C-alpha positions in Angstrom: -64.5 -9.3 -115.8 -65.1 -12.5 -113.8 -68.9 -12.3 -114.7 -67.7 -13.1 -118.4 -66.1 -16.4 -117.5 -68.1 -19.5 -118.3 -69.3 -22.0 -115.6 -66.8 -24.6 -115.1 -67.7 -28.2 -114.4 -65.2 -31.1 -114.4 -66.1 -34.3 -116.3 -66.1 -37.5 -114.3 -62.6 -38.7 -113.5 -61.0 -35.3 -114.3 -57.5 -34.7 -112.6 -56.0 -31.4 -111.6 -52.4 -30.9 -112.6 -51.5 -31.1 -108.8 -53.0 -32.6 -105.5 -53.1 -29.1 -103.9 -55.1 -27.5 -107.0 -58.8 -27.5 -106.8 -60.9 -28.6 -109.7 -62.4 -25.3 -110.4 -58.9 -23.4 -110.3 -57.4 -26.1 -112.9 -60.4 -25.6 -115.1 -59.9 -22.0 -115.1 -56.1 -22.0 -115.6 -56.5 -24.1 -118.6 -59.5 -22.1 -120.1 -57.3 -19.0 -119.9 -54.3 -21.0 -121.6 -56.5 -21.9 -124.3 -57.0 -18.2 -125.1 -53.2 -17.9 -125.8 -51.3 -18.8 -129.0 -48.6 -21.2 -129.0 -46.1 -18.5 -129.3 -47.8 -16.6 -126.4 -47.5 -19.8 -124.2 -43.9 -20.0 -125.1 -43.2 -16.6 -123.9 -44.8 -17.2 -120.8 -42.8 -20.2 -120.1 -39.8 -18.2 -121.0 -40.5 -15.4 -118.6 -41.0 -18.0 -115.9 -37.6 -19.6 -116.6 -35.9 -16.3 -116.8 -37.7 -15.3 -113.3 -36.5 -18.8 -111.8 -33.1 -18.1 -113.1 -32.7 -14.7 -111.9 -34.1 -15.7 -108.4 -31.4 -18.5 -108.2 -28.7 -15.8 -109.0 -30.0 -13.5 -106.2 -30.0 -16.3 -103.5 -26.5 -17.5 -104.5 -25.2 -14.1 -104.4 -26.2 -13.8 -101.0 -25.1 -17.2 -100.2 -21.5 -17.0 -101.7 -20.3 -13.4 -101.3 -16.7 -14.5 -101.0 -16.4 -15.8 -104.4 -14.5 -14.1 -107.1 -16.4 -13.5 -110.2 -14.9 -16.6 -112.2 -15.6 -18.6 -109.1 -19.2 -17.5 -108.8 -19.6 -18.3 -112.7 -18.2 -21.9 -112.2 -20.6 -22.1 -109.2 -23.8 -21.3 -111.2 -22.6 -23.6 -114.0 -22.2 -26.5 -111.7 -25.7 -25.7 -110.1 -27.7 -25.2 -113.2 -26.0 -27.9 -115.4 -25.3 -30.3 -112.6 -23.9 -33.6 -113.8 -23.6 -32.1 -117.3 -21.6 -29.3 -116.4 -18.3 -29.6 -118.8 -15.0 -30.0 -116.7 -13.1 -26.7 -116.2 -16.1 -25.0 -118.0 -16.4 -21.1 -116.8 -19.2 -19.3 -118.5 -18.6 -16.5 -120.6 -21.0 -13.5 -121.0 -22.6 -11.9 -118.0 -25.4 -12.3 -115.7 -27.6 -10.6 -118.4 -26.9 -13.5 -120.9 -27.2 -16.2 -118.1 -31.0 -15.5 -117.4 -31.7 -16.6 -121.1 -34.2 -19.4 -121.6 -34.7 -22.5 -123.5 -37.0 -20.9 -126.0 -34.3 -18.3 -127.1 -31.9 -21.2 -127.2 -34.0 -23.1 -129.7 -34.2 -19.9 -131.9 -30.5 -19.6 -131.8 -30.3 -23.2 -132.7 -32.7 -23.0 -135.5 -30.5 -20.7 -137.3 -27.6 -23.0 -137.3 -29.7 -25.9 -138.3 -31.2 -23.9 -141.2 -28.0 -22.8 -142.3 -26.5 -26.4 -142.4 -29.7 -27.7 -144.1 -30.6 -30.0 -141.2 -34.4 -30.7 -140.5 -35.2 -30.7 -136.9 -38.2 -30.5 -134.4 -38.3 -29.4 -130.7 -39.8 -31.8 -128.4 -39.7 -32.5 -124.5 -40.5 -29.6 -122.1 -40.3 -26.8 -124.4 -42.9 -28.1 -126.7 -45.0 -29.1 -123.7 -44.9 -25.6 -122.7 -45.9 -24.6 -126.4 -49.0 -26.8 -126.4 -50.1 -27.2 -122.7 -49.1 -26.0 -119.1 -46.8 -23.1 -118.4 -43.8 -24.2 -116.4 -40.0 -24.0 -116.3 -37.7 -26.2 -118.1 -34.1 -27.0 -117.5 -32.9 -28.0 -121.0 -33.9 -28.3 -124.5 -34.6 -31.3 -126.4 -34.4 -31.2 -130.3 -34.4 -34.1 -132.7 -32.4 -33.9 -135.9 -32.6 -35.7 -139.1 -28.9 -35.6 -139.9 -26.4 -38.4 -141.3 -23.7 -39.6 -138.9 -21.2 -38.6 -141.5 -22.3 -35.0 -141.2 -21.9 -34.9 -137.3 -18.3 -33.5 -137.4 -19.4 -30.5 -139.7 -22.4 -29.7 -137.4 -20.1 -29.9 -134.4 -17.7 -27.4 -136.0 -20.5 -25.0 -136.8 -21.9 -25.2 -133.1 -18.4 -24.7 -131.5 -18.1 -21.7 -134.0 -21.4 -20.3 -132.7 -20.0 -20.5 -129.1 -21.1 -24.0 -128.0 -19.3 -26.5 -126.1 -19.7 -29.9 -128.0 -18.3 -33.0 -126.3 -18.6 -36.5 -127.5 -18.5 -35.8 -131.2 -16.8 -39.3 -132.1 -19.2 -41.2 -130.2 -22.2 -39.7 -131.9 -20.7 -39.9 -135.3 -19.8 -43.4 -134.9 -23.3 -44.4 -133.5 -22.2 -45.4 -130.2 -24.5 -42.9 -128.6 -27.3 -41.1 -130.1 -27.4 -37.6 -128.5 -25.1 -34.8 -128.8 -25.2 -32.8 -125.4 -24.2 -29.2 -126.2 -23.8 -26.2 -123.8 -24.2 -22.6 -124.8 -21.1 -21.1 -123.2 -22.1 -17.5 -122.7 -25.6 -18.4 -121.4 -25.3 -21.7 -119.1 -27.9 -23.2 -121.4 -27.8 -27.0 -122.6 -29.6 -28.8 -125.2 -29.9 -32.4 -126.1 -29.6 -32.9 -129.8 -31.1 -36.4 -130.6 -30.2 -38.0 -133.8 -33.5 -39.3 -135.3 -34.0 -43.0 -135.9 -34.6 -44.3 -139.2 -38.1 -45.8 -139.3 -41.6 -44.9 -140.7 -43.0 -43.4 -137.5 -39.8 -41.0 -137.2 -40.1 -40.0 -140.8 -43.9 -39.4 -140.0 -43.0 -36.9 -137.2 -40.8 -34.9 -139.3 -43.7 -34.5 -141.9 -46.2 -33.5 -139.2 -43.7 -31.0 -137.4 -45.2 -27.6 -137.2 -43.5 -24.1 -137.5 -44.3 -21.3 -135.3 -43.1 -17.7 -135.5 -41.8 -16.3 -132.4 -40.9 -13.0 -133.5 -40.9 -11.2 -136.8 -37.6 -12.6 -137.5 -37.5 -16.0 -135.5 -39.3 -19.1 -136.0 -39.0 -22.6 -134.6 -40.0 -26.1 -135.7 -42.1 -28.1 -133.1 -43.0 -31.8 -132.9 -47.0 -31.8 -133.6 -48.9 -32.1 -130.3 -50.1 -35.6 -131.1 -46.6 -37.1 -131.5 -45.4 -35.0 -128.3 -48.3 -36.8 -126.4 -47.4 -40.3 -127.7 -43.6 -39.8 -127.0 -44.2 -38.4 -123.5 -46.4 -41.6 -122.8 -43.6 -43.6 -124.0 -40.9 -41.7 -122.0 -43.2 -41.8 -119.0 -43.3 -45.6 -119.3 -39.6 -46.1 -119.4 -38.8 -43.5 -116.5 -42.0 -43.8 -114.4 -41.9 -40.0 -114.4 -44.9 -38.2 -113.1 -43.7 -35.2 -115.0 -44.3 -36.7 -118.2 -47.9 -37.8 -117.3 -48.5 -34.1 -116.1 -47.4 -32.6 -119.4 -49.6 -34.9 -121.3 -52.4 -33.9 -119.2 -51.4 -30.4 -119.8 -51.4 -30.8 -123.6 -54.7 -32.5 -123.7 -56.4 -30.1 -121.5 -55.1 -27.1 -123.4 -55.5 -28.5 -127.0 -58.7 -30.3 -126.4 -60.8 -30.6 -129.8 -57.8 -29.4 -131.8 -56.1 -32.8 -131.7 -56.4 -35.9 -133.7 -57.2 -38.7 -131.3 -57.3 -41.2 -133.8 -53.8 -40.8 -134.9 -52.8 -40.8 -131.2 -54.8 -44.0 -130.6 -53.2 -45.5 -133.7 -49.6 -45.0 -132.5 -50.5 -45.6 -129.0 -51.6 -49.2 -130.1 -48.4 -49.7 -131.9 -46.3 -48.8 -128.6 -48.6 -50.8 -126.3 -49.8 -47.5 -124.7 -53.5 -47.7 -125.6 -54.6 -48.2 -122.0 -52.4 -45.4 -120.9 -53.9 -42.9 -123.4 -57.5 -44.1 -122.6 -56.6 -43.3 -118.8 -55.0 -39.9 -119.6 -57.9 -38.7 -121.8 -60.1 -39.6 -118.9 -58.0 -37.6 -116.5 -57.8 -34.7 -118.9 -61.4 -34.4 -119.3 -61.2 -35.1 -123.1 -62.6 -38.6 -123.4 -65.9 -37.5 -124.9 -63.9 -35.7 -127.6 -61.8 -38.8 -128.3 -64.7 -40.9 -128.4 -66.7 -38.8 -130.7 -63.8 -38.8 -133.1 -63.5 -42.6 -133.0 -67.2 -42.7 -133.9 -66.9 -40.3 -136.8 -63.8 -42.4 -138.2 -65.7 -45.7 -137.7 -69.1 -44.9 -138.9 -68.4 -45.9 -142.6 -67.1 -49.3 -141.2 -70.2 -49.8 -139.2 -72.4 -48.9 -142.1 -70.5 -51.3 -144.5 -71.1 -54.0 -141.9 -74.6 -53.4 -141.9 -75.0 -53.3 -145.7 -73.2 -56.6 -145.9 -75.8 -58.1 -143.6 -78.7 -56.8 -145.6 -77.1 -58.3 -148.6 -76.8 -61.7 -146.7 -80.4 -61.5 -145.7 -79.1 -61.5 -142.0 -81.3 -58.5 -140.9 -84.7 -58.7 -139.0 -87.5 -56.1 -138.8 -88.6 -56.3 -135.1 -91.1 -53.2 -135.6 -92.1 -50.8 -138.3 -89.3 -48.8 -139.5 -86.6 -50.7 -137.8 -84.1 -53.0 -139.1 -81.7 -55.0 -137.0 -78.5 -56.9 -138.0 -77.1 -59.1 -135.1 -73.4 -60.1 -135.3 -71.3 -62.2 -132.9 -70.5 -59.2 -130.5 -72.7 -56.4 -131.9 -76.1 -55.4 -132.9 -76.6 -52.7 -135.6 -79.9 -50.9 -135.5 -81.4 -48.7 -138.1 -84.4 -46.9 -137.1 -85.8 -45.1 -140.0 -88.6 -43.3 -138.1 -86.3 -41.6 -135.6 -83.5 -41.2 -138.2 -80.9 -42.9 -136.3 -78.4 -45.5 -136.6 -76.9 -47.1 -133.4 -74.3 -49.8 -132.4 -74.9 -51.8 -129.4 -72.7 -54.5 -127.7 -74.7 -57.7 -127.2 -73.2 -58.5 -123.9 -74.5 -56.0 -121.4 -76.7 -54.4 -124.1 -74.4 -51.2 -124.1 -74.7 -48.7 -126.7 -71.3 -47.6 -128.1 -72.5 -45.2 -130.7 -75.5 -43.4 -132.0 -75.7 -41.7 -135.2 -78.1 -39.1 -136.7 -78.6 -38.2 -140.4 -75.6 -38.3 -142.5 -73.5 -39.9 -139.9 -73.9 -37.1 -137.3 -72.4 -38.5 -133.9 -75.2 -38.2 -131.3 -73.3 -40.3 -128.6 -70.3 -42.4 -128.2 -68.8 -44.5 -125.5 -66.6 -47.2 -126.7 -64.3 -49.2 -124.5 -60.6 -49.8 -125.4 -61.9 -53.5 -126.4 -64.6 -52.0 -128.7 -61.9 -49.8 -130.4 -59.8 -53.1 -131.0 -62.9 -55.0 -132.4 -63.9 -52.4 -134.9 -60.3 -52.0 -135.9 -60.3 -55.7 -136.8 -63.9 -55.8 -138.3 -62.5 -52.7 -140.6 -59.5 -54.8 -141.6 -61.8 -57.9 -142.1 -64.1 -56.0 -144.5 -61.4 -54.5 -146.4 -60.0 -57.9 -147.0 -63.3 -59.0 -148.3 -63.4 -56.5 -150.9 -63.2 -57.4 -154.6 -59.9 -59.2 -155.6 -58.9 -59.8 -151.9 -58.5 -63.0 -150.4 -61.1 -63.3 -147.3 -59.3 -64.5 -144.2 -61.0 -66.3 -141.4 -62.3 -63.7 -139.1 -65.7 -62.8 -137.3 -68.2 -60.4 -138.3 -69.6 -57.7 -136.0 
């Protein structure tokens, strides 16, 4: 079996998920994770959570033998819910239901939201498990697209389904944006976040993905790209290492299946471009991200070269080689070698090389290069017929 495994090598800058995990072990674990579907990864995470809860129950049974069943139930609620434990709350159900996991809770809530006609997506730790590293998670995070006026009706439906739902008036009035609910029979908690009204939030709902857990159960998850951007935002606010680790896990598990240009677009919007650059390096996917950038930017580079030709601003230093020299970049078309290259003037550093039909041969842009070529693309768009040309610098 081990003879069928590929030879693993870590790209420069690669970081394992934990300090006590070797590079080879980390690479092997994520190689194996990539062989699993989203539903399979969710089931692995669910089993970890159930095992952790069962172990917790066993330990507390030994430690608190003197407690009556209701007292023991209250003790477990206090331990598992901590500051979110409702006052005077004693769990119903039994220890069989107490080891339920957040994935099953998401499926339970899915049915309620579908019946109420409320769009939602799962984010946070459960989505991180689905797309990345298997781990336990304490609660469930879901984002709902629901009018504030519909909050009381939603709360009533949740209560009828066996949930404790405090703070309804505060959420309905807009004083707070999260409805924190607890499933009484399972000691399971969910944060139901009322979505903001803005273009990015609308886009996240459009890009959410549905996954079937069983023949009869599905859930909506935030897209992996939106999860990465959101976790980088949360990590900056909370300085949480867990958020960074989750992002590493998603990038390592998803690799080339992600749209890095989309993530870079929104990372720049939220001033997270440097963080995204760093995490792609540590996850070993920088080359994938750079090649996607080169593919996306090729048309802009070619347009800049053609514009230089039209303005007679190219030179031919040797046979078959034509060069356009801008303020910051040199564009080189080598017909003999069927290659097109873009080089930074300062330092003579190649940031992209293309073969026939724009095939990416190599790409290594800096964050500054990404920003400059985005500006050049905007400049070229503004110079199209019928547009007003702003003052800007060519490549």
